[in-house]
C-alpha positions as CSV (number, residue, x, y, z in Angstrom):
1,M,0.0,0.0,0.0
2,T,1.0,3.6,-0.5
3,G,2.3,5.6,2.4
4,R,-0.7,7.9,2.3
5,T,-3.1,5.0,2.7
6,H,-1.0,3.6,5.6
7,L,-1.1,7.0,7.2
8,V,-4.9,7.4,6.9
9,V,-5.8,3.9,7.9
10,G,-3.3,3.4,10.6
11,T,-3.9,6.7,12.3
12,G,-7.7,6.9,11.7
13,V,-8.5,3.3,12.8
14,T,-6.2,3.5,15.8
15,L,-7.7,6.7,17.2
16,S,-11.2,5.5,16.5
17,I,-10.5,2.3,18.5
18,L,-9.1,4.2,21.4
19,Q,-12.0,6.6,21.4
20,M,-14.7,3.9,21.2
21,T,-13.0,1.8,24.0
22,G,-12.8,4.8,26.3
23,Q,-9.0,5.2,26.3
24,G,-9.2,8.8,25.1
25,V,-7.3,10.6,22.5
26,S,-4.7,13.3,23.1
27,L,-2.2,15.2,20.9
28,P,0.8,12.9,22.0
29,V,-1.3,9.8,21.4
30,S,-2.3,11.1,18.0
31,A,1.3,11.9,17.1
32,V,2.5,8.4,18.2
33,A,-0.3,6.8,16.1
34,L,0.7,8.8,13.1
35,V,4.4,8.0,13.3
36,S,3.7,4.3,14.0
37,S,1.5,4.0,10.9
38,L,4.5,4.7,8.8
39,L,7.3,3.4,11.0
40,P,7.5,-0.2,9.6
41,D,8.7,1.3,6.3
42,I,11.8,2.9,8.0
43,D,13.8,0.0,6.4
44,E,12.9,1.6,3.0
45,P,15.0,4.7,2.5
46,N,12.6,6.2,-0.1
47,S,9.5,5.6,2.1
48,M,7.1,8.4,2.9
49,L,8.4,8.7,6.5
50,L,12.0,9.3,5.5
51,Q,11.0,11.5,2.6
52,K,9.2,13.8,5.0
53,T,11.9,13.7,7.7
54,M,14.8,13.9,5.2
55,P,13.5,15.8,2.2
56,K,15.5,16.4,-0.9
57,S,16.3,20.0,0.0
58,L,17.8,18.9,3.3
59,L,19.8,16.1,1.6
60,T,21.2,18.6,-0.9
61,K,22.4,20.9,1.9
62,L,23.9,18.0,3.8
63,R,25.7,16.8,0.7
64,W,27.4,20.2,0.3
65,L,28.2,20.2,4.1
66,F,29.9,16.8,4.0
67,A,31.8,17.8,0.8
68,I,33.1,20.9,2.5
69,V,34.0,19.1,5.7
70,G,35.8,16.3,3.8
71,A,37.8,18.8,1.7
72,G,38.6,20.9,4.8
73,F,39.7,17.8,6.7
74,I,42.1,16.9,3.9
75,I,43.6,20.4,3.8
76,Y,44.0,20.4,7.5
77,A,45.7,17.0,7.5
78,Y,48.0,18.2,4.8
79,L,49.0,21.4,6.6
80,Q,49.3,19.8,10.1
81,S,50.6,16.4,9.0
82,F,47.7,14.9,10.9
83,Y,47.8,11.1,10.7
84,T,48.6,11.2,7.0
85,P,48.0,9.3,4.7
86,Y,45.1,7.8,6.7
87,S,43.4,11.2,7.2
88,Y,43.4,11.7,3.4
89,V,41.5,8.4,3.0
90,A,39.0,9.5,5.7
91,G,38.4,12.9,4.0
92,A,38.1,11.2,0.6
93,L,35.4,8.8,2.0
94,I,33.5,11.8,3.4
95,I,33.5,13.4,-0.1
96,I,32.6,10.1,-1.8
97,M,29.6,9.8,0.6
98,C,28.2,12.9,-1.1
99,L,28.3,11.3,-4.5
100,V,26.1,8.2,-3.8
101,N,22.4,8.1,-4.9
102,Q,19.6,9.5,-2.7
103,R,18.6,6.1,-1.3
104,A,22.1,5.2,-0.2
105,F,22.7,8.7,1.2
106,R,19.6,8.4,3.4
107,Q,20.9,5.0,4.6
108,L,24.3,6.5,5.5
109,L,22.6,9.4,7.4
110,M,20.5,6.8,9.3
111,V,23.7,5.0,10.3
112,L,25.4,8.2,11.4
113,L,22.4,9.4,13.4
114,G,22.0,6.0,15.0
115,G,25.7,6.0,15.9
116,L,25.3,9.4,17.5
117,L,22.3,8.3,19.5
118,L,24.1,5.2,20.5
119,Y,27.0,7.3,21.7
120,L,24.7,9.6,23.7
121,G,23.0,6.6,25.2
122,A,26.2,5.8,27.1
123,S,25.6,8.9,29.2
124,A,22.0,10.0,28.6
125,G,20.5,6.6,29.4
126,P,19.5,3.4,27.6
127,W,16.5,5.0,25.8
128,W,18.7,7.0,23.3
129,G,21.1,4.1,22.8
130,T,18.2,1.7,22.1
131,V,16.7,4.0,19.5
132,G,20.1,4.6,17.9
133,A,20.8,0.9,17.6
134,M,17.4,0.3,16.1
135,L,18.0,3.1,13.6
136,M,21.4,1.7,12.5
137,V,20.0,-1.8,12.1
138,C,17.0,-0.6,10.1
139,A,19.3,1.3,7.8
140,V,20.8,-2.0,6.5
141,L,17.8,-4.3,6.8
142,P,16.1,-5.5,3.6
143,H,12.6,-4.0,3.0
144,R,9.8,-5.9,4.7
145,G,12.2,-7.7,6.9
146,M,12.5,-7.4,10.7
147,T,10.4,-4.2,10.8
148,H,7.5,-6.0,9.1
149,S,7.3,-8.8,11.7
150,I,5.9,-9.6,15.1
151,Y,9.3,-8.7,16.5
152,G,8.9,-5.2,15.2
153,I,5.6,-4.8,17.0
154,L,7.0,-6.1,20.3
155,I,10.1,-4.0,20.2
156,W,8.3,-0.8,19.3
157,G,5.5,-1.5,21.8
158,G,8.1,-2.2,24.5
159,L,9.9,1.1,23.9
160,L,6.6,3.0,24.0
161,Y,5.6,1.1,27.1
162,Y,8.8,2.2,28.8
163,A,8.1,5.8,27.5
164,S,4.5,5.6,28.8
165,I,5.8,4.9,32.3
166,M,8.4,7.6,32.2
167,L,6.0,10.2,30.8
168,N,2.9,9.0,32.6
169,I,1.0,9.0,29.2
170,N,-0.5,5.9,27.7
171,L,1.3,5.8,24.4
172,W,2.1,2.2,23.9
173,M,-1.4,1.1,22.9
174,A,-1.7,3.7,20.1
175,G,1.8,2.8,18.8
176,A,1.2,-1.0,18.9
177,I,-2.2,-0.8,17.2
178,S,-1.1,1.6,14.5
179,Y,2.1,-0.4,13.8
180,S,0.1,-3.6,13.6
181,L,-2.4,-2.1,11.2
182,H,0.4,-1.3,8.8
183,L,1.4,-4.9,8.8
184,I,-2.2,-6.1,8.3
185,C,-2.5,-3.8,5.3
186,D,0.7,-5.2,3.8
187,V,-0.6,-8.7,4.3
188,L,-3.2,-7.8,1.6
189,T,-0.5,-7.2,-1.0
190,K,1.0,-9.9,-3.2
191,Q,4.4,-9.5,-1.4
192,G,2.9,-10.2,2.1
193,I,5.1,-10.2,5.2
194,H,7.3,-12.7,7.0
195,P,5.9,-12.5,10.6
196,F,8.7,-14.6,12.2
197,P,12.0,-14.1,10.3
198,P,14.3,-15.8,9.5
199,L,11.5,-18.5,9.2
200,K,10.3,-18.5,5.5
201,F,6.6,-18.7,6.5
202,K,4.8,-15.8,4.7
203,L,1.5,-14.3,5.7
204,V,-0.2,-13.1,2.6
205,I,-3.7,-12.5,1.2
206,P,-2.8,-11.4,-2.4
207,L,-5.7,-9.1,-3.1
208,M,-3.8,-6.2,-4.5
209,S,-0.6,-4.7,-6.1
210,T,0.3,-1.1,-5.2
211,G,-0.1,1.3,-8.1
212,K,-2.4,-1.0,-10.0
213,F,-6.2,-1.0,-10.3
214,S,-6.5,-3.8,-7.7
215,G,-4.5,-1.6,-5.3
216,F,-6.8,1.4,-5.9
217,I,-9.9,-0.7,-5.1
218,I,-8.6,-2.3,-1.9
219,E,-7.1,1.0,-0.7
220,S,-10.3,2.8,-1.4
221,I,-12.3,0.2,0.6
222,C,-9.8,0.5,3.5
223,I,-10.0,4.2,3.6
224,T,-13.8,4.1,3.4
225,I,-14.0,1.8,6.4
226,T,-11.6,4.1,8.2
227,F,-13.8,7.1,7.7
228,V,-16.9,5.1,8.8
229,L,-15.1,4.3,12.1
230,I,-14.0,7.9,12.5
231,W,-17.6,9.0,12.0
232,N,-19.0,6.6,14.6
233,A,-16.2,7.3,17.1
234,F,-16.1,11.1,17.0
235,I,-19.0,12.6,15.0
236,V,-22.0,10.5,16.1
237,P,-21.3,10.9,19.9
238,M,-21.4,14.7,19.3
239,G,-25.0,14.6,18.1
240,H,-26.4,17.7,16.5
241,T,-23.2,19.6,17.2
242,G,-21.2,17.0,15.3
243,L,-23.6,17.2,12.3
244,G,-23.4,20.9,12.3
245,L,-19.6,20.8,12.3
246,W,-19.7,18.3,9.4
247,E,-21.9,20.6,7.4
248,Q,-19.5,23.4,8.0
249,V,-16.6,21.2,6.8
250,K,-18.5,20.2,3.6
251,T,-19.4,23.8,2.9
252,A,-15.8,24.9,3.3
253,I,-14.6,22.1,1.0
254,I,-17.4,22.2,-1.7
255,G,-18.0,25.9,-1.4
């Protein structure tokens, strides 16, 4: 499924379930549900999540920054005889990093950021180190691998459970449900998922292919179901006030 469909279905269904079960919806919970709906695709450098957090404009600026740093480091090593010739190799590698394609550059940035968080985790606590290690691992994993498995749900849910205790906000349920919905949607594609890697067992209900007519139909059905749930969870309980609000939204959209 497309990233937009994952975003709508994962976030909408999760918040509707929480609302209808009396768990309540808050801004932090909504943010976690939104991020979790896209998080399994973090192992795909060109996914919607990474395109939004690392847009092309930012990548271009970072390429220039690394190129300048690499060239500056080589000049400094030459003038100060700083660990030459090994420093020349290090500077050249930094410059070469700027020449790789966009997908590979995002992966390299994920590894660097993960390493930084792992380093900070040594003094700032295990939370940062755990997130950093996950980021580094996800950067080199094949798409629909570990992140598209039961292990991914357990790890992400466990991290959010720890965060929920620390922050005294119930975040883990929103994250676990939204993350799971992403995997359920991917089960409907012809690629399916491997719920327990490295076991070859695949969970797949081949109803659609992303970008084709079958994908359009299935995604439309999923989005329609999502809006029905949102209507029943948030609009219906508001009664006449909700209907009036809906009329105002329609007027604003249609004119």
